[in-house]
NUNUDREN-293853 format. One record per atom (N, C-alpha, C): x, y, z; residue in one letter; atom name; residue number from 1; chain. Coordinates in pm, whole numbers. Example, Ala and Ser with C-alpha at 12.3 -4.5 7.8 and 13.67 -1.06 7.14 Angstrom:
// NUNUDREN-293853
1319  -569  780  A  N  1  A .
1230  -450  780  A  CA  1  A .
1320  -330  780  A  C  1  A .
1285  -225  708  S  N  2  A .
1367  -106  714  S  CA  2  A .
1290  3  787  S  C  2  A .
// end
This chain:
// NUNUDREN-293853
1974  -386  -203  X  N  1  A .
1950  -401  -363  X  CA  1  A .
1955  -251  -386  X  C  1  A .
1947  -244  -552  X  N  2  A .
1962  -92  -589  X  CA  2  A .
1787  -55  -629  X  C  2  A .
1778  35  -659  X  N  3  A .
1658  111  -700  X  CA  3  A .
1576  57  -813  X  C  3  A .
1611  3  -924  X  N  4  A .
1530  -106  -986  X  CA  4  A .
1483  -240  -930  X  C  4  A .
1576  -280  -863  X  N  5  A .
1555  -434  -786  X  CA  5  A .
1409  -344  -677  X  C  5  A .
1451  -271  -638  X  N  6  A .
1349  -229  -544  X  CA  6  A .
1206  -190  -626  X  C  6  A .
1208  -157  -727  X  N  7  A .
1080  -102  -816  X  CA  7  A .
1022  -267  -857  X  C  7  A .
1114  -323  -916  X  N  8  A .
1047  -466  -914  X  CA  8  A .
970  -529  -845  X  C  8  A .
1024  -525  -698  X  N  9  A .
968  -594  -584  X  CA  9  A .
826  -484  -566  X  C  9  A .
856  -372  -610  X  N  10  A .
719  -294  -537  X  CA  10  A .
645  -354  -659  X  C  10  A .
666  -369  -780  X  N  11  A .
567  -408  -899  X  CA  11  A .
513  -585  -839  X  C  11  A .
574  -659  -777  X  N  12  A .
554  -756  -744  X  CA  12  A .
463  -793  -610  X  C  12  A .
440  -629  -575  X  N  13  A .
345  -661  -432  X  CA  13  A .
440  -643  -313  X  C  13  A .
573  -635  -306  X  N  14  A .
602  -643  -189  X  CA  14  A .
627  -481  -125  X  C  14  A .
681  -457  -17  X  N  15  A .
645  -298  63  X  CA  15  A .
837  -316  54  X  C  15  A .
888  -178  27  X  N  16  A .
1056  -169  25  X  CA  16  A .
1038  -35  137  X  C  16  A .
1162  -20  158  X  N  17  A .
1237  84  241  X  CA  17  A .
1380  116  204  X  C  17  A .
1448  189  284  X  N  18  A .
1581  240  269  X  CA  18  A .
1637  222  381  X  C  18  A .
1730  126  398  X  N  19  A .
1831  135  543  X  CA  19  A .
1827  281  570  X  C  19  A .
1875  337  515  X  N  20  A .
1935  501  547  X  CA  20  A .
1813  596  541  X  C  20  A .
1725  547  512  X  N  21  A .
1608  668  576  X  CA  21  A .
1589  693  692  X  C  21  A .
1613  820  721  X  N  22  A .
1581  870  893  X  CA  22  A .
1446  805  977  X  C  22  A .
1380  868  924  X  N  23  A .
1244  811  966  X  CA  23  A .
1233  617  953  X  C  23  A .
1192  592  1107  X  N  24  A .
1147  468  1132  X  CA  24  A .
1001  438  1131  X  C  24  A .
987  316  1037  X  N  25  A .
892  237  1029  X  CA  25  A .
804  326  893  X  C  25  A .
913  364  815  X  N  26  A .
865  438  669  X  CA  26  A .
859  317  582  X  C  26  A .
804  290  438  X  N  27  A .
828  211  350  X  CA  27  A .
715  238  233  X  C  27  A .
747  198  130  X  N  28  A .
679  221  17  X  CA  28  A .
573  109  3  X  C  28  A .
465  135  -112  X  N  29  A .
422  22  -166  X  CA  29  A .
350  97  -268  X  C  29  A .
339  -39  -355  X  N  30  A .
273  29  -518  X  CA  30  A .
104  -3  -509  X  C  30  A .
36  98  -546  X  N  31  A .
-105  77  -509  X  CA  31  A .
-119  42  -703  X  C  31  A .
-224  -53  -708  X  N  32  A .
-257  -99  -846  X  CA  32  A .
-352  18  -889  X  C  32  A .
-373  -18  -1046  X  N  33  A .
-450  55  -1113  X  CA  33  A .
-622  25  -1032  X  C  33  A .
-690  142  -1013  X  N  34  A .
-811  129  -978  X  CA  34  A .
-932  179  -1061  X  C  34  A .
-1049  143  -1099  X  N  35  A .
-1144  101  -1152  X  CA  35  A .
-1265  98  -1088  X  C  35  A .
-1357  228  -1053  X  N  36  A .
-1451  233  -982  X  CA  36  A .
-1601  311  -1046  X  C  36  A .
-1685  220  -1042  X  N  37  A .
-1819  272  -1090  X  CA  37  A .
-1869  395  -1046  X  C  37  A .
-1943  478  -1092  X  N  38  A .
-2002  643  -1068  X  CA  38  A .
-2031  642  -924  X  C  38  A .
-2035  737  -833  X  N  39  A .
-2083  753  -722  X  CA  39  A .
-2257  743  -710  X  C  39  A .
-2309  752  -835  X  N  40  A .
-2444  760  -877  X  CA  40  A .
-2462  594  -903  X  C  40  A .
-2395  523  -904  X  N  41  A .
-2423  386  -977  X  CA  41  A .
-2496  300  -854  X  C  41  A .
-2601  214  -939  X  N  42  A .
-2631  148  -794  X  CA  42  A .
-2594  18  -756  X  C  42  A .
-2484  -23  -861  X  N  43  A .
-2430  -156  -836  X  CA  43  A .
-2365  -180  -697  X  C  43  A .
-2390  -252  -659  X  N  44  A .
-2318  -311  -507  X  CA  44  A .
-2178  -321  -486  X  C  44  A .
-2112  -305  -369  X  N  45  A .
-1976  -316  -382  X  CA  45  A .
-1929  -120  -403  X  C  45  A .
-1809  -114  -419  X  N  46  A .
-1706  -55  -361  X  CA  46  A .
-1745  49  -521  X  C  46  A .
-1744  216  -496  X  N  47  A .
-1796  264  -593  X  CA  47  A .
-1713  423  -570  X  C  47  A .
-1711  538  -645  X  N  48  A .
-1675  645  -625  X  CA  48  A .
-1744  704  -479  X  C  48  A .
-1639  741  -399  X  N  49  A .
-1687  799  -230  X  CA  49  A .
-1757  978  -333  X  C  49  A .
-1814  1004  -219  X  N  50  A .
-1865  1176  -231  X  CA  50  A .
-1751  1223  -257  X  C  50  A .
-1613  1191  -149  X  N  51  A .
-1524  1362  -185  X  CA  51  A .
-1477  1348  -301  X  C  51  A .
-1439  1207  -399  X  N  52  A .
-1412  1233  -521  X  CA  52  A .
-1548  1267  -636  X  C  52  A .
-1602  1233  -614  X  N  53  A .
-1764  1289  -679  X  CA  53  A .
-1790  1451  -694  X  C  53  A .
-1714  1484  -598  X  N  54  A .
-1735  1618  -578  X  CA  54  A .
-1637  1696  -697  X  C  54  A .
-1557  1639  -725  X  N  55  A .
-1430  1694  -805  X  CA  55  A .
-1473  1654  -941  X  C  55  A .
-1521  1509  -983  X  N  56  A .
-1510  1418  -1099  X  CA  56  A .
-1690  1429  -1145  X  C  56  A .
-1776  1465  -1060  X  N  57  A .
-1917  1452  -1092  X  CA  57  A .
-1971  1322  -1037  X  C  57  A .
-2094  1313  -1005  X  N  58  A .
-2173  1184  -970  X  CA  58  A .
-2182  1075  -1073  X  C  58  A .
-2220  1125  -1204  X  N  59  A .
-2198  1008  -1293  X  CA  59  A .
-2082  971  -1375  X  C  59  A .
-1978  1008  -1312  X  N  60  A .
-1843  1003  -1360  X  CA  60  A .
-1769  852  -1332  X  C  60  A .
-1739  790  -1334  X  N  61  A .
-1648  642  -1294  X  CA  61  A .
-1493  703  -1317  X  C  61  A .
-1458  608  -1218  X  N  62  A .
-1310  663  -1175  X  CA  62  A .
-1216  551  -1237  X  C  62  A .
-1099  592  -1308  X  N  63  A .
-1017  514  -1339  X  CA  63  A .
-879  611  -1302  X  C  63  A .
-816  518  -1203  X  N  64  A .
-696  564  -1140  X  CA  64  A .
-571  484  -1190  X  C  64  A .
-463  539  -1241  X  N  65  A .
-341  482  -1257  X  CA  65  A .
-275  409  -1145  X  C  65  A .
-210  308  -1170  X  N  66  A .
-102  282  -1051  X  CA  66  A .
-21  409  -1005  X  C  66  A .
3  392  -864  X  N  67  A .
90  514  -819  X  CA  67  A .
204  458  -718  X  C  67  A .
281  533  -638  X  N  68  A .
383  492  -531  X  CA  68  A .
293  540  -421  X  C  68  A .
280  491  -263  X  N  69  A .
286  572  -142  X  CA  69  A .
356  492  -66  X  C  69  A .
374  659  28  X  N  70  A .
488  591  137  X  CA  70  A .
424  595  278  X  C  70  A .
431  485  347  X  N  71  A .
368  501  496  X  CA  71  A .
483  581  569  X  C  71  A .
463  699  632  X  N  72  A .
573  787  702  X  CA  72  A .
599  757  829  X  C  72  A .
703  835  882  X  N  73  A .
729  791  1038  X  CA  73  A .
603  878  1106  X  C  73  A .
545  933  1053  X  N  74  A .
423  976  1161  X  CA  74  A .
298  942  1163  X  C  74  A .
330  771  1068  X  N  75  A .
185  699  1023  X  CA  75  A .
90  783  930  X  C  75  A .
125  821  826  X  N  76  A .
51  885  794  X  CA  76  A .
58  840  615  X  C  76  A .
-73  805  561  X  N  77  A .
-47  795  407  X  CA  77  A .
-10  890  284  X  C  77  A .
110  861  224  X  N  78  A .
122  955  175  X  CA  78  A .
138  908  -5  X  C  78  A .
24  962  -72  X  N  79  A .
50  920  -187  X  CA  79  A .
129  1005  -300  X  C  79  A .
151  942  -380  X  N  80  A .
228  1001  -509  X  CA  80  A .
395  1030  -444  X  C  80  A .
452  939  -407  X  N  81  A .
585  949  -362  X  CA  81  A .
668  957  -463  X  C  81  A .
775  1047  -465  X  N  82  A .
851  1071  -590  X  CA  82  A .
1022  1037  -544  X  C  82  A .
1077  929  -590  X  N  83  A .
1222  933  -568  X  CA  83  A .
1299  1027  -603  X  C  83  A .
1392  1076  -508  X  N  84  A .
1515  1169  -520  X  CA  84  A .
1618  1110  -593  X  C  84  A .
1684  1155  -640  X  N  85  A .
1856  1125  -733  X  CA  85  A .
1873  1055  -613  X  C  85  A .
1922  1104  -461  X  N  86  A .
1985  977  -397  X  CA  86  A .
1888  846  -325  X  C  86  A .
1781  816  -355  X  N  87  A .
1717  743  -341  X  CA  87  A .
1730  684  -501  X  C  87  A .
1765  678  -581  X  N  88  A .
1746  613  -710  X  CA  88  A .
1874  603  -732  X  C  88  A .
1957  637  -667  X  N  89  A .
2139  610  -686  X  CA  89  A .
2209  503  -578  X  C  89  A .
2112  497  -475  X  N  90  A .
2121  431  -305  X  CA  90  A .
2128  258  -357  X  C  90  A .
2223  234  -276  X  N  91  A .
2230  70  -276  X  CA  91  A .
2167  6  -136  X  C  91  A .
2103  34  -55  X  N  92  A .
2073  15  55  X  CA  92  A .
1896  -11  49  X  C  92  A .
1837  -36  -31  X  N  93  A .
1692  -81  -64  X  CA  93  A .
1688  -209  16  X  C  93  A .
1566  -233  37  X  N  94  A .
1581  -351  143  X  CA  94  A .
1402  -417  137  X  C  94  A .
1345  -498  126  X  N  95  A .
1215  -579  68  X  CA  95  A .
1180  -571  280  X  C  95  A .
1061  -507  305  X  N  96  A .
1018  -527  424  X  CA  96  A .
917  -640  453  X  C  96  A .
954  -756  516  X  N  97  A .
866  -831  565  X  CA  97  A .
796  -826  662  X  C  97  A .
678  -857  683  X  N  98  A .
573  -888  737  X  CA  98  A .
571  -969  825  X  C  98  A .
// end
């Protein structure tokens, strides 16, 4: 499939990858929007962690826009993946079936 179709699959919650990628086990996923209460919140459940609060402040809620993440060949989580021109023009995109 082409890159446009791969993007639609990402938006629908699927993992995608390119058959032509050299690294084995690499794939992309779309991380959805995330909204968290501040680190200082007494609310139960997930909230801004101390690592993020160090930069935005303990009383600042986090509003994170959606972004694309790559699972790399060396099994690392790489946020902020950007497509190259080769990726955008390729027709070898596939949906990863878990």
